VEXDREN-2710 file (C-alpha; in Angstrom, 1 decimal):
% VEXDREN-2710
k/r/px/py/pz
1/MET/-9.3/-75.5/-17.9
2/GLU/-10.0/-72.0/-16.6
3/ALA/-9.1/-69.3/-19.1
4/THR/-6.1/-66.8/-18.3
5/THR/-6.4/-63.3/-19.3
6/LYS/-3.6/-62.5/-22.0
7/MET/-2.3/-59.5/-20.7
8/VAL/-0.9/-56.1/-22.8
9/SER/2.4/-56.4/-23.7
10/GLY/2.0/-52.7/-25.8
11/ILE/-0.5/-49.7/-26.0
12/LEU/1.5/-48.0/-29.4
13/ASN/0.8/-44.7/-30.5
14/ALA/0.8/-44.3/-34.3
15/PRO/4.4/-44.2/-36.3
16/ALA/5.2/-40.7/-38.1
17/PRO/3.3/-41.0/-41.3
18/HIS/4.4/-41.8/-44.5
19/MET/3.1/-41.5/-48.4
20/VAL/2.3/-44.9/-50.7
21/GLY/2.2/-43.1/-54.0
22/ASP/0.1/-40.7/-53.6
23/GLY/-3.1/-41.9/-52.0
24/PHE/-2.1/-43.6/-49.1
25/ARG/-0.8/-41.8/-45.7
26/VAL/-0.2/-44.0/-43.9
27/HIS/1.4/-45.0/-39.9
28/ASN/3.7/-48.4/-40.6
29/PHE/2.9/-50.3/-36.9
30/PHE/5.2/-52.8/-38.2
31/PRO/7.6/-54.2/-38.7
32/SER/9.4/-50.9/-39.2
33/GLY/7.7/-48.7/-37.5
34/TYR/7.8/-51.0/-33.9
35/LYS/10.3/-54.3/-33.7
36/ILE/6.8/-56.5/-32.1
37/LYS/5.7/-60.3/-32.6
38/MET/2.8/-60.5/-35.7
39/SER/3.9/-63.3/-37.3
40/PRO/2.1/-64.4/-39.3
41/PHE/1.5/-60.7/-40.1
42/PHE/4.9/-59.1/-41.6
43/LEU/3.3/-55.6/-42.3
44/LEU/0.3/-53.3/-41.0
45/ASP/0.0/-49.9/-43.0
46/TYR/-2.7/-48.0/-41.3
47/ASN/-4.2/-45.6/-43.0
48/ALA/-5.7/-42.6/-40.2
49/LYS/-8.7/-41.3/-41.4
50/MET/-8.5/-38.0/-43.0
51/GLU/-9.9/-35.7/-46.4
52/PHE/-9.0/-35.9/-49.4
53/SER/-10.0/-33.4/-51.7
54/ALA/-11.8/-33.8/-54.9
55/ARG/-9.5/-34.7/-58.4
56/THR/-10.1/-35.6/-62.1
57/ASN/-7.6/-38.3/-61.8
58/PRO/-7.3/-40.6/-59.2
59/ARG/-4.2/-41.2/-56.4
60/GLY/-2.8/-44.0/-56.1
61/VAL/0.0/-46.3/-56.2
62/GLY/1.7/-47.2/-59.7
63/VAL/2.3/-51.3/-60.9
64/HIS/4.6/-52.9/-58.8
65/PRO/5.5/-56.1/-57.9
66/HIS/4.6/-58.9/-55.3
67/ARG/6.2/-62.4/-54.2
68/GLY/5.8/-64.4/-51.0
69/PHE/2.9/-63.3/-49.3
70/GLU/-0.6/-61.6/-49.4
71/THR/-1.7/-58.3/-49.6
72/VAL/-5.0/-57.7/-48.1
73/THR/-6.7/-54.2/-47.5
74/ILE/-9.8/-53.8/-45.5
75/ALA/-11.3/-50.6/-45.9
76/TYR/-13.2/-48.3/-43.5
77/HIS/-14.1/-44.9/-45.4
78/GLY/-13.1/-43.9/-49.1
79/ALA/-13.0/-46.3/-52.0
80/VAL/-9.7/-48.3/-53.6
81/ALA/-9.9/-50.3/-57.2
82/HIS/-7.2/-53.0/-57.7
83/HIS/-6.1/-54.7/-61.0
84/ASP/-3.3/-57.2/-61.0
85/SER/-1.7/-58.7/-64.1
86/ALA/-3.5/-62.3/-63.5
87/GLY/-6.7/-60.2/-64.7
88/ASN/-8.2/-60.1/-61.6
89/SER/-9.5/-56.2/-60.7
90/GLY/-12.4/-55.1/-58.3
91/VAL/-13.4/-52.0/-55.9
92/ILE/-13.4/-52.3/-52.4
93/TYR/-15.9/-49.9/-50.6
94/PRO/-16.6/-49.1/-46.8
95/GLY/-16.7/-52.8/-45.2
96/ASP/-15.0/-54.6/-48.0
97/VAL/-12.1/-56.3/-48.0
98/GLN/-9.6/-57.4/-50.7
99/TRP/-7.9/-60.3/-50.4
100/MET/-4.8/-61.0/-52.7
101/THR/-2.6/-63.9/-53.0
102/ALA/0.7/-62.8/-54.5
103/ALA/2.4/-66.5/-53.9
104/SER/4.7/-66.4/-57.2
105/GLY/4.4/-63.7/-57.8
106/ILE/2.3/-60.8/-59.6
107/LEU/2.2/-57.5/-60.9
108/HIS/-1.1/-55.2/-59.4
109/LYS/-1.6/-51.4/-58.9
110/GLU/-4.2/-49.8/-56.4
111/TYR/-5.9/-46.2/-57.1
112/HIS/-9.2/-44.4/-55.3
113/GLU/-11.6/-45.7/-57.3
114/LEU/-12.9/-42.5/-59.9
115/GLU/-16.3/-41.8/-58.6
116/TYR/-14.6/-41.3/-54.9
117/SER/-12.0/-39.8/-56.2
118/GLN/-14.3/-36.9/-58.3
119/LYS/-15.7/-35.9/-54.6
120/GLY/-13.5/-36.7/-52.7
121/GLY/-14.0/-37.9/-49.1
122/PRO/-12.9/-39.1/-45.8
123/PHE/-10.6/-41.9/-46.4
124/GLN/-9.4/-44.6/-44.0
125/MET/-7.9/-47.9/-45.2
126/VAL/-5.6/-50.8/-43.5
127/GLN/-3.3/-52.8/-45.7
128/LEU/-1.7/-56.2/-44.0
129/TRP/1.0/-58.2/-45.2
130/VAL/0.2/-62.0/-44.6
131/ASN/3.6/-64.2/-45.0
132/LEU/2.7/-67.5/-46.6
133/PRO/4.8/-70.5/-45.2
134/ALA/7.6/-71.6/-47.4
135/LYS/5.4/-74.7/-49.5
136/ASP/3.1/-72.1/-50.4
137/LYS/5.1/-69.4/-51.4
138/MET/6.1/-70.3/-55.3
139/SER/1.5/-71.0/-55.6
140/SER/0.0/-69.7/-58.1
141/PRO/-2.0/-66.0/-57.4
142/LYS/-5.0/-65.7/-56.7
143/TYR/-7.5/-62.6/-55.4
144/GLN/-10.0/-62.8/-53.1
145/GLY/-12.7/-59.9/-53.3
146/ILE/-14.9/-59.7/-50.3
147/SER/-17.8/-57.7/-50.1
148/HIS/-19.4/-56.2/-46.6
149/LYS/-22.4/-57.8/-46.9
150/ASN/-20.6/-62.0/-47.5
151/LEU/-18.9/-61.3/-44.3
152/GLY/-19.3/-63.9/-41.5
153/GLN/-21.4/-62.2/-38.1
154/TYR/-21.7/-62.6/-35.2
155/THR/-24.4/-60.5/-33.2
156/LEU/-23.1/-59.8/-29.7
157/PRO/-25.3/-60.5/-26.7
158/GLN/-27.1/-57.2/-25.0
159/ASN/-26.9/-54.8/-27.9
160/GLY/-23.1/-55.3/-28.2
161/GLY/-22.5/-55.1/-31.6
162/THR/-21.1/-57.4/-34.8
163/ILE/-18.5/-59.1/-35.3
164/GLU/-17.1/-59.4/-38.4
165/VAL/-15.1/-62.2/-39.1
166/ILE/-13.1/-61.9/-42.2
167/ALA/-10.6/-65.1/-41.2
168/GLY/-11.1/-68.0/-39.2
169/GLU/-13.7/-68.5/-36.5
170/TYR/-15.3/-66.5/-33.7
171/GLN/-17.8/-68.3/-31.9
172/GLY/-19.0/-70.8/-34.6
173/VAL/-18.8/-68.2/-37.2
174/ILE/-16.5/-68.5/-40.0
175/GLY/-14.4/-66.9/-42.3
176/SER/-15.1/-65.6/-45.5
177/ALA/-11.0/-65.6/-46.3
178/SER/-9.5/-68.5/-47.1
179/THR/-6.0/-68.7/-45.8
180/PHE/-2.6/-71.1/-46.3
181/SER/-2.2/-70.9/-41.9
182/THR/-3.9/-70.3/-39.1
183/ILE/-5.3/-67.0/-38.3
184/ASN/-8.3/-64.9/-37.1
185/VAL/-9.1/-61.3/-38.9
186/TYR/-12.2/-59.4/-37.5
187/ASN/-13.9/-56.4/-36.9
188/ALA/-15.5/-55.9/-34.1
189/ARG/-17.5/-53.1/-34.0
190/LEU/-19.2/-52.4/-30.9
191/ASN/-21.9/-50.2/-29.6
192/LYS/-21.0/-48.3/-26.3
193/ALA/-20.6/-50.0/-23.4
194/GLY/-21.2/-53.3/-25.8
195/LYS/-18.3/-56.4/-24.6
196/ALA/-16.4/-58.8/-26.7
197/ILE/-14.7/-61.6/-25.4
198/PHE/-11.9/-63.4/-27.9
199/ASP/-10.4/-66.6/-26.6
200/PHE/-6.9/-67.4/-28.5
201/PRO/-4.3/-70.1/-28.1
202/GLU/-1.6/-69.3/-25.9
203/LYS/1.9/-68.7/-28.3
204/PHE/-0.5/-67.3/-31.1
205/ASN/1.0/-63.6/-32.2
206/THR/-2.3/-60.7/-30.8
207/GLY/-2.3/-57.2/-32.1
208/PHE/-5.5/-55.1/-31.8
209/MET/-5.6/-52.2/-33.9
210/VAL/-8.4/-49.5/-32.6
211/ILE/-9.6/-47.7/-35.8
212/GLU/-12.6/-45.7/-34.2
213/GLY/-13.7/-44.7/-30.4
214/SER/-12.1/-46.4/-27.5
215/ILE/-12.2/-49.5/-25.6
216/ARG/-10.6/-50.5/-22.2
217/ILE/-8.9/-54.1/-21.8
218/ASN/-9.1/-56.8/-19.5
219/ASN/-11.3/-54.4/-17.0
220/ASN/-8.1/-52.2/-17.1
221/GLU/-6.2/-50.3/-19.6
222/ILE/-7.5/-47.9/-22.3
223/ALA/-6.8/-47.9/-25.7
224/ASN/-7.8/-44.9/-28.2
225/ALA/-8.4/-44.4/-32.0
226/ASP/-5.3/-44.4/-34.1
227/GLN/-3.8/-46.7/-31.4
228/PHE/-2.0/-50.6/-31.9
229/ILE/-2.3/-53.2/-28.4
230/HIS/0.0/-55.7/-29.3
231/PHE/-0.7/-58.8/-26.4
232/LYS/2.0/-61.3/-24.8
233/ASN/2.1/-65.1/-25.8
234/GLU/1.1/-65.7/-22.6
235/GLY/-2.8/-66.3/-21.0
236/THR/-5.4/-67.1/-23.7
237/GLN/-8.5/-64.6/-22.7
238/ILE/-9.0/-60.9/-23.8
239/GLU/-12.0/-58.8/-22.7
240/ILE/-12.8/-55.6/-24.1
241/GLU/-15.3/-53.0/-23.3
242/ALA/-16.3/-50.2/-25.6
243/LEU/-16.5/-46.6/-24.0
244/GLU/-18.0/-45.3/-27.1
245/ASN/-19.4/-47.1/-30.6
246/SER/-15.8/-48.3/-31.3
247/VAL/-14.5/-50.5/-34.1
248/VAL/-11.5/-52.7/-33.5
249/LEU/-9.7/-54.7/-35.9
250/VAL/-8.2/-58.1/-34.4
251/LEU/-5.5/-59.7/-35.9
252/ASN/-4.2/-63.5/-34.4
253/GLY/-2.3/-65.6/-35.9
254/GLN/-0.1/-69.0/-35.6
255/PRO/3.3/-67.7/-35.8
256/ILE/5.3/-69.3/-39.1
257/ASN/8.6/-70.5/-37.8
258/GLU/10.6/-69.8/-41.1
259/PRO/13.3/-67.7/-42.2
260/ILE/12.5/-64.7/-43.6
261/ALA/14.3/-62.5/-46.0
262/GLN/12.7/-59.4/-47.4
263/TYR/13.5/-57.4/-50.1
264/GLY/11.3/-54.2/-51.3
265/PRO/7.8/-56.2/-52.7
266/PHE/9.3/-59.6/-52.1
267/LEU/9.4/-61.1/-49.0
268/MET/10.5/-65.2/-49.1
269/ASN/13.1/-67.3/-46.7
270/LYS/16.7/-67.2/-48.7
271/PRO/18.7/-64.5/-50.0
272/GLU/18.8/-66.8/-53.0
273/GLU/15.2/-66.5/-53.7
274/ILE/14.9/-62.9/-53.3
275/GLN/17.6/-62.9/-56.1
276/LEU/15.6/-64.8/-58.3
277/ALA/12.9/-63.1/-57.4
278/ILE/14.2/-59.7/-59.0
279/SER/15.5/-61.6/-62.1
280/ASP/12.2/-63.0/-62.6
281/TYR/10.7/-59.4/-62.6
282/ASN/13.7/-58.3/-64.6
283/GLN/13.0/-61.4/-67.2
284/GLY/8.9/-60.2/-67.2
285/LYS/7.6/-63.7/-65.5
286/PHE/5.0/-61.7/-63.3
287/GLY/2.9/-60.6/-66.6
288/TYR/1.7/-57.6/-67.9
289/LEU/0.0/-54.8/-66.4
290/ASP/-0.9/-51.0/-68.1
291/GLU/0.0/-48.6/-65.9
END
């Protein structure tokens, strides 16, 4: 059966930024920036490339809770340190990924890594919230720190570049992260004139975040750095060509067709589950973490 082209639904400019703590200046593409279908991805915060000045006390986000989903932080410039109430900690540097499954409940904090903070410099990150199916929302928290060197990599032909497979599968290369639902998360690092073809199920939600450079999509539309490309839920094949050296974050996943109840850092299915999350947090059931 011949593949049909998955057409662009929209090329979206970055919404106005806001601060998360004092360490992350983010553009929220969804759910507040644009009302687009991207389940199981619930949120995309994009810290566009910027310079942070040197300082002694690292900037960041203090202790806060999560329940019912996963946070995925992908580093492009700068370095972020993580600590959580399950005893996990780690630092991600450019190319690394931090995949935290909050599930039944966790406290965590994220800061600029100390040495980076003391030197300052460019900073660029993406954070995703990946929803969990109802059956997995109250599973045990876990943490996956994935270094760049351990990412599955597919080398594109004709010196086109590399597809780094964070989760899912691309051309037989299996992603490094374990997931609760069927998703594909890649970094496409394309050289100028490099091309990549993606084949995704028709009804899976798909979006590309252009991190660096500019690309032509399906030999037609052009998207530039800091823009998000949302695709229609029809057709299966997407081709991109780099107009200059480019980095593109590829997101694709099977929708979780379940009701959503969200309040702040809690993402559940029913309002009463939100009330329980608040109660459990207030009773200290998410553990303890020093500020």
